N, C-alpha and C positions, 0 to 999 in steps of 0.2 A: 499507491499508486497503488490481474490481468494476467491464468497462469498454467504452465506446462509441467511444473513440478507435481510430485505425486503426493497430494494431500487428499484423501477420500472423505467426504462429508457424507455421513449416513444418517438418514432420517430427519423429519422435521422437529423443530423445537415446539414444546406444547403451548407455552404462554408468550405473548408479545410484552416486552417490558420497555416502555419508552422512558422510564425514569433512569437516571445515571446513579447507582448506588454502589457502595464498595462490595466487592465479590463476597458472596455469603457462603462459599463452600467450606471455608474454615474460618475459625476466630482468629484473633491476633495470636494466640499461642499455639496455633496450628491444630486446635481440635475442632472437630465437626460440631455444629450446632446441635444441641440436645443430647451429646454423647461425650465420652472421654477418650474416644479413638484418636490418635494422632495420625494424620496422613503421612506416609513414608516419603521423604525426599530421595529421589533418585537422580543421580548426576548425569547430565546429558554427555553425548560423545564429543570430546573435544580433540580437534586436529590442529588446532593454531590458537589464535588470540582469543581472549576471553569475551563473553557476552556482555552487553551493557547492563544487563540485570540477570539475576539468576531465578529460574523457575525450574520445578521437577520436570524430568522426563515423564511424558504422559499429557503434557500441555504443549501444544504448538504455539509458537510465538513467531508471527510472520506479518508481512506487509507494514512495516513502520512508517509512520508519518509524525514529523516533528516540528513544532513551532516553538520559537523562543521568544518570549515576551518579557523585556527587562531581564532580570535575574532568575527568571523561572522558565523551565522547559515543560512542555506537555508532549509525551510520547504516546500517540495513538497507534493501535496494532490489533490484529486479528488473534483471537485466542479462543479455546474451548474452556467453559467455566466449570465443567466437571471432568476430573482426571480421567484419560483413556475413553472419553465419551464425545465423538466427534459430532454428535447430533446437537451439542450445546454450544454452536458456534456463536461469537459475539464480537463486537467491537469494545476494546477496552483502553482506559488511559492510565498512564502513570506520571506523577508529578516528578520533575527533575530540579534538583538543587546542586549548586556547584560549591565545592569544598575540597581543599587538599589537592587542587589541580585536576580535579575529574568530576564529571558529573554523576550524581547518584540518583537512582530513580525508586520512588516509594512503591507501595503495594498497588496491584491493579484494581481499578474501579470499572465496573461494567457500564457502558453507555447506552448500547442498544443490542437487542437480540431479535431473532426473527419474529415475525408477526404471526398472530393465529391463523391467518388466511392472506391469500394475495401473493403478489409478485415476489415478495422477500420472506415468504413463509418457511423456508427450509434453511436458508444460509444468508448471513451478512458478513460482509469481508471488505478489505481494501478501502479503508476510509481516509479521506484527507479533510483537513479543517482550516479555515481562515477567519479571521476576524473582520467586523465591519458593524453595519447598522442594518438591521433586518426586523421586518414586521410580520407576524403570522397570528391569525385569529385575534387580531386587535391588541396584541402584546408584542413589545420591543424585546429584541434579542441581540446578542453581541457577536455570536460565533455561529457559523455555518458550517455543516459537515456534508459532504457528498460521498457516498458509499455505493458499493455493488451488493446486489441481493439476487436470491434465485429461489424459485419454488421447487428446485430440484435439489436433491441430497448431494449430488456431485458438483454442485455450483455452476453447471452449465446453463446456456441461455440466459445470462445474467442480464439485468437492467441496472440503471443507476437511479438512486433517489437521494432526497436530502433530509436532514434533520437540523434542529436549532437548539441553542442553550444559551443561558444568560452567563455561565462560566464554563471553562473547559471540562471541568469534572461534574458538570450536570446542574441540573436535570435536562437530559436530552429528549427532545420532543419530535417525532417523525413528521414530515411535512405531507400532509395528505394520505391517501390510500393507493395512489398510483405512482409509477416512477417518473422521473423527470425526462430520462432518456430511455425509450423503450426499443429493445433489440428485436428486429423482424427477420426471421430465419429464411424467408420465402425464396430469396435469391440463391441461397446456400443450399436449400432443399432440392433446387431444380438440378443440381450436378451430383446428387447422391450423398452428399454429407448427412451424417446423422448426429454428430456431437460438436458444439461450437462454444467456446467460452461466453460469447455475447459481448455486451457493453461493459466494460471493465477498466481498471486502473484510473479511476478519476483523481484529478489533481486541480486544485483551486489555487487562483491567483488574483488577488483584488487589484483593480485598475483605478479606484478612487478612495479606498480606505473606507468606503461606506458600503453601498448595495450592490455595486456593480462589479462582477468578477468574470474572469475567464474560466471556463471549464474544460480542461484538456482530458482526453480519454482514448481509449483504444478499443476497436471493435472487431469482433468475430475471428475466424480461424481461416487459413488459406488465403482468403481474400482481405486479410487484415489491412486496416487503415487507422491512423492516428488523426484526431480531430480536435478542434478547439471551438467552443460555443462562447459567444458573447452574451451574457445574461444580466438583466438588471432583476436582482432578487430583494430590492428595497421593500416591496410588498410581495411576500410569498404567496398570497392568496391569488395574486395577478402577476406572474412572473413574465417579464418582457424578454423575448429571445431575439437576439441579433442574428447575423449570419453565422452559418457553420463553416469553419474553415478547415481544409484539409492541410495537415501539417506536411510539408516537404521533407523528404528525407535524403536528398542528395548529399553525399559526403560520408555516409554511413556504410560500413562494410562488414559482412560475416562470412566466415568460411563455409561453403557449400550452400550458401542463400543467394539466389538471384534478386531477391526482392527484400533486403534487410528493413527492418522497421525500429521505431522507438519501442521495443518490446518493454513491458512493465515500467514505462517511464514516469518520473516525477519531474516537475518543472519549478524553477524560481526565476525571478525577474530582477535584474541589475537595472534599477531605474536611473541611476547615474550615467552608465554607458548605453542605456536602451538595448541591453542584451538579454536573450532568454538562455539560461543554462538549464540542461537536462541531464539526467543519470538514468542509463537504461541498462537492460540486461544484454549481454553480448553471448554469441555462440561461437565457439571455437572448434567444435566437433561437427562434422558433417554427418546426418543420419536421418533416416526416414522415420525413425520412432519418435514419439513425443520427446520434447527436448527440455531438460533441466538446465538452465544457463550455469556456466562454469566461470563467468567474470560479469563485472559491471564496469561500465565505461561513462566517463563524464564528458559532455559535449556543450558547445555554445553556439549560437546563431543571433544574427540580428533580429530585433524584435520586428523588422519589416517583414519577417517570414509570415506574420499574421495578416499582412496586407497584399500580398502578391498572389494568394490562392483563394479563391472564393468559391465553395461548392464545386471543387474539383476543376474549375476553369482557370488555366494559367494566365496570369497577366505579365506581360513583359518577356524578356530573353531569359532562357534557362541559366541557372548559376549553381554552384556548389555552396549549400547553405551551412552544414554542420563541420565544425572542426572538433578535434578531441582535445580535451583539457587535462593536463597533468597525466599521471600515470594511471593505468587500468588496475582496477582491484581484481586480482586472481588468486590462485593458490599460493603463489610466491609472495604476494603482498600480505597474506594473512598468516604467514608462519610466526610462531613465537620462538625466537632464536634463544631465549633463556630456558626453555624447556625441551629436553631431547625426545620427549614423546609428542611434541607438537611442532616438529620442523618441516612438516610437508604441507600445511595448511590445508584449506577446505577445497573439496572437488565441486561441492554444489553452492554456487553464490548466485543469488537471485532477489528479486523484489526490493530494489534499492530506494532511498529517498535522500534528499539533500535538506539539511536542517536550514529553515528559513526564519525570518521574523514572523510576527503574527498575521502579516497581510500577504505572505508568500514572496518576500523580497529577499535578497541576497543580503546575508549578515555582514560579510566583510569582503571587499575585493582581494583577490589573490589567494583565497583560502575556501574550500568547500569542505564541511564535514558530511560525510556520506554514511548513512546507516543502511544495512543490507541484512539479509536472512541466509543462514546456512541450514544444511539438513544432512543427517547421516544417511549412508546408502543402504538400502534394503539388504539385510543378511550380514550386516556387521557383526562380527563375534562378540563385540563389546555390549551389543544391546541384549536386554533380557531374553533368555532362550525360550521362556514360556509365552511371549508375546510376539507373535508373527508380524503384528502391525506397529510394533514400536517405533520403527523409523518414521512412521507418519507422524508421530508426536515428538520428534527430536529437533524441531526447529529452534533456531536461537538467532538473536538479533545483535550485530556487532557494529563497531564504529571505526572509521579511519579518516584521516584528513588528507585532501587532496590539495596540493598547492600548485599555483600557476603564475 
């Protein structure tokens, strides 16, 4: 799954890598290629439960998206490939295996990086992946990725594009040179706004286990809206677009917000009950400043929600669509009761995802595994004193189970 948290992306990446290959910043023994200098591991700031994998401070780990295929998981996320260098934005994947009652994730494999030029030449982030049957350039592929990209170092004015691969860990090939969803800021320029996230937080759900998908996403700032596109991506050289749906949000509440949305949302489909589950960022603190979410909330609605709204025109009588599922994940939920130094939990909780199967479907009724991101606060005394920007590289990904 589109962000208000403080991650500054500075500068454009120089080369566009469409191949998915192991991260080449260090070798397996931690040494840099061509030398014997081992990169120093710096522990991140823990206020609560552990992360699902360890990576040194200096690498941001954010925007998780997880598919489970049989006994294997694939965790896609956003990271910088060079320590403390935010200009090296990338989408990475880690393979997960289950043993001893927990999932263990392997080393990061870089899937895509910014292109040399064009709409995604400065940043790539917020990927989501689904399995199916796709053709591009006369070649068959089994996995489709939707991701946000920008030609600005701050990730603003983002668009959404696609990539394909034969396997989750690559090689990933970007589809075309233009975005699938292009953000147009003209409506927002007219009221004096100068910065907008754009088209962000893509989430894919297959509706035929082949080439047809729903693409959920979020658009812009202030006038934000959640959308779903019906797409036939069987032939990616000739994508067929169905109607764009505006996702209703009745039943969602936030403190100090008159128009709450599905911020940073990820979606899964319960095909048995024909229910749409979503996980979103919540706001419990009213503020006029850019907001970093302090909780994530799971919701559900009937899949009829995609049939009642078409291009913003309501069909039928108004109704309350969304209801909360299980407990909210907040600071209290992320406490580690076995460690006296971690009994307050995290104050920044955002960018959630629900673990789904390879088609974006619910794994098991009655249980949702939610992965989410946390981040240290600017000025935390536990961060390196010689790095004023250290908090920008402190993000970690965690997991909790929601039952209902």
